[in-house]
C-alpha positions as CSV (number, residue, x, y, z in Angstrom):
1,M,23.8,48.5,-59.6
2,N,26.1,50.5,-62.0
3,A,27.7,53.9,-61.2
4,A,25.3,55.9,-63.5
5,H,22.3,54.5,-61.8
6,R,23.8,55.3,-58.4
7,A,24.6,58.8,-59.5
8,S,21.0,59.4,-60.7
9,L,19.6,58.2,-57.4
10,A,21.9,60.4,-55.4
11,G,20.3,63.5,-56.9
12,P,21.7,66.5,-58.7
13,K,25.0,67.9,-57.9
14,P,25.6,71.6,-57.5
15,G,25.7,73.2,-61.0
16,D,24.2,70.1,-62.6
17,R,21.6,71.2,-65.3
18,T,19.8,67.8,-65.8
19,T,16.1,68.0,-66.3
20,G,13.5,66.4,-64.0
21,A,12.7,63.8,-66.6
22,A,16.3,62.7,-66.7
23,R,16.7,61.9,-63.0
24,A,14.9,59.5,-60.9
25,W,13.1,60.7,-57.7
26,S,13.6,59.1,-54.4
27,G,12.0,59.9,-51.1
28,D,8.7,61.9,-50.6
29,D,10.0,65.2,-51.9
30,G,7.1,67.0,-53.8
31,V,4.3,64.7,-52.5
32,V,1.2,66.7,-51.7
33,G,-0.8,65.8,-48.7
34,G,-4.5,65.6,-48.4
35,V,-5.4,62.3,-49.9
36,E,-6.6,61.1,-46.5
37,V,-9.4,63.7,-46.6
38,L,-11.1,62.4,-49.7
39,P,-13.2,59.8,-47.8
40,F,-14.4,62.5,-45.4
41,A,-15.2,64.8,-48.4
42,V,-17.2,62.0,-50.0
43,L,-19.1,61.4,-46.8
44,V,-19.9,65.1,-46.5
45,F,-21.1,65.2,-50.1
46,V,-23.4,62.1,-49.6
47,V,-24.8,63.5,-46.3
48,G,-25.4,66.9,-47.9
49,T,-27.1,65.4,-50.9
50,L,-29.4,63.3,-48.7
51,L,-30.3,66.3,-46.7
52,V,-31.2,68.4,-49.7
53,L,-33.3,65.5,-51.1
54,N,-35.2,65.1,-47.8
55,G,-35.8,68.8,-47.9
56,W,-37.1,68.7,-51.4
57,A,-39.4,65.8,-50.5
58,V,-41.1,68.0,-47.8
59,I,-41.6,70.8,-50.4
60,D,-43.0,68.3,-52.9
61,A,-45.4,66.9,-50.2
62,K,-46.5,70.4,-49.3
63,G,-47.5,71.0,-52.9
64,A,-49.3,67.7,-53.0
65,A,-51.2,68.4,-49.8
66,V,-52.3,71.8,-51.1
67,A,-53.5,70.4,-54.4
68,A,-55.3,67.5,-52.7
69,A,-57.1,69.9,-50.3
70,R,-58.2,72.1,-53.2
71,E,-59.6,69.1,-55.1
72,A,-61.4,67.9,-52.0
73,G,-63.0,71.3,-51.5
74,R,-64.1,71.6,-55.2
75,R,-65.5,68.1,-55.3
76,H,-67.4,68.8,-52.1
77,V,-69.1,72.0,-53.2
78,E,-70.0,70.5,-56.6
79,S,-71.7,67.4,-55.3
80,T,-75.3,66.9,-54.3
81,G,-76.9,64.9,-51.5
82,T,-75.8,64.9,-47.9
83,V,-72.6,66.3,-46.5
84,G,-71.4,62.7,-45.7
85,E,-71.8,61.7,-49.4
86,A,-70.1,64.8,-50.5
87,H,-67.3,64.1,-48.1
88,A,-66.8,60.6,-49.4
89,G,-66.5,61.9,-52.9
90,A,-64.1,64.7,-51.8
91,Q,-62.0,62.3,-49.9
92,A,-61.6,60.1,-53.1
93,S,-60.7,63.2,-55.1
94,A,-58.1,64.2,-52.6
95,L,-56.5,60.8,-52.5
96,A,-56.4,60.7,-56.3
97,A,-54.8,64.1,-56.5
98,A,-52.1,63.1,-53.9
99,E,-51.5,59.9,-55.8
100,G,-51.1,62.0,-59.0
101,H,-48.3,63.9,-57.2
102,G,-46.6,60.6,-56.2
103,W,-47.9,60.5,-52.5
104,S,-50.3,57.6,-52.5
105,R,-49.5,56.4,-49.0
106,R,-49.4,58.3,-45.7
107,V,-52.2,60.8,-46.6
108,E,-54.9,62.0,-44.3
109,V,-58.0,63.9,-45.5
110,E,-60.1,65.7,-42.9
111,L,-63.3,67.9,-43.2
112,V,-62.7,70.5,-40.6
113,G,-65.7,72.7,-41.3
114,G,-68.8,71.9,-43.3
115,G,-71.7,70.6,-41.2
116,D,-73.1,67.3,-40.0
117,A,-72.7,64.1,-42.0
118,D,-76.4,63.5,-42.2
119,S,-77.4,67.1,-43.1
120,P,-78.2,68.1,-46.7
121,L,-75.8,70.2,-48.6
122,Q,-77.0,73.8,-48.6
123,R,-76.2,77.0,-50.6
124,C,-73.6,79.2,-49.0
125,D,-72.2,76.5,-46.8
126,R,-68.4,76.9,-46.2
127,V,-66.4,73.7,-46.3
128,T,-62.8,73.5,-45.3
129,Y,-60.6,70.5,-46.0
130,E,-57.2,69.8,-44.5
131,V,-55.0,67.2,-46.0
132,R,-51.8,66.0,-44.2
133,V,-49.1,64.2,-46.1
134,F,-46.4,62.4,-43.8
135,V,-42.9,62.5,-45.1
136,P,-40.6,59.9,-43.6
137,T,-37.4,61.4,-42.1
138,L,-34.0,60.0,-43.1
139,V,-31.4,58.9,-40.6
140,L,-28.2,60.5,-41.8
141,P,-24.9,59.0,-41.1
142,V,-23.4,62.0,-39.1
143,L,-26.4,64.2,-38.3
144,G,-28.8,61.5,-37.1
145,R,-32.6,61.7,-37.3
146,F,-34.5,65.0,-37.5
147,G,-37.3,65.1,-34.9
148,S,-39.1,62.1,-33.3
149,G,-41.4,61.1,-36.2
150,P,-42.3,61.9,-39.8
151,I,-42.4,65.5,-41.1
152,V,-46.0,66.6,-41.7
153,A,-46.9,68.7,-44.7
154,T,-50.3,70.3,-44.4
155,G,-52.6,71.8,-47.1
156,R,-55.8,73.5,-46.3
157,H,-58.5,74.8,-48.7
158,S,-61.9,76.4,-48.0
159,E,-64.7,77.0,-50.5
160,L,-68.4,78.1,-50.5
161,V,-71.2,76.2,-52.0
162,D,-72.5,78.2,-55.0
163,P,-75.3,80.5,-53.8
164,F,-77.1,80.3,-57.2
165,R,-77.0,76.6,-57.7
166,S,-80.3,74.8,-58.3
167,G,-81.5,71.8,-56.4
168,L,-80.1,72.8,-53.0
169,A,-81.7,74.2,-49.9
170,G,-81.0,77.5,-48.4
171,S,-81.2,81.2,-49.5
172,G,-79.1,82.6,-52.3
173,I,-77.6,85.2,-50.1
174,C,-74.2,84.6,-48.4
175,A,-73.4,86.7,-45.5
């Protein structure tokens, strides 16, 4: 090692006006700490993103459940025949609506109000459909699982059979 190189490694002398580019750095002077936090920051970012996406899936499932319940109610009041036949058509419409929203699996359609399955459809009958869409929960690395099972998004819709429709039994006066 020559003398000039040793002098440059020793650092500047008092009164020396050499620039930083002209001298070589030794030691850890000027090193900024915090690089060890980057893996933790990436983990927090990934967990936060998964949490937001799972929340958005619940909002999306709620919209699908409401749309499916609305379609089931409409199909039921527009059909003819028995309540059981109308329910079968309404269930098919609800499942098709849920599938159109991207929720083809884990969907339940239930007629919660609307008469006996064998009774004929009548004017002024109120039918109410409830559709449940089950959203699987994510197991997040730091936070764990939310709840004990899937999150259930529920949609409910109620309609009256048209009081002035021809071909159905019942009076045209809804009370």
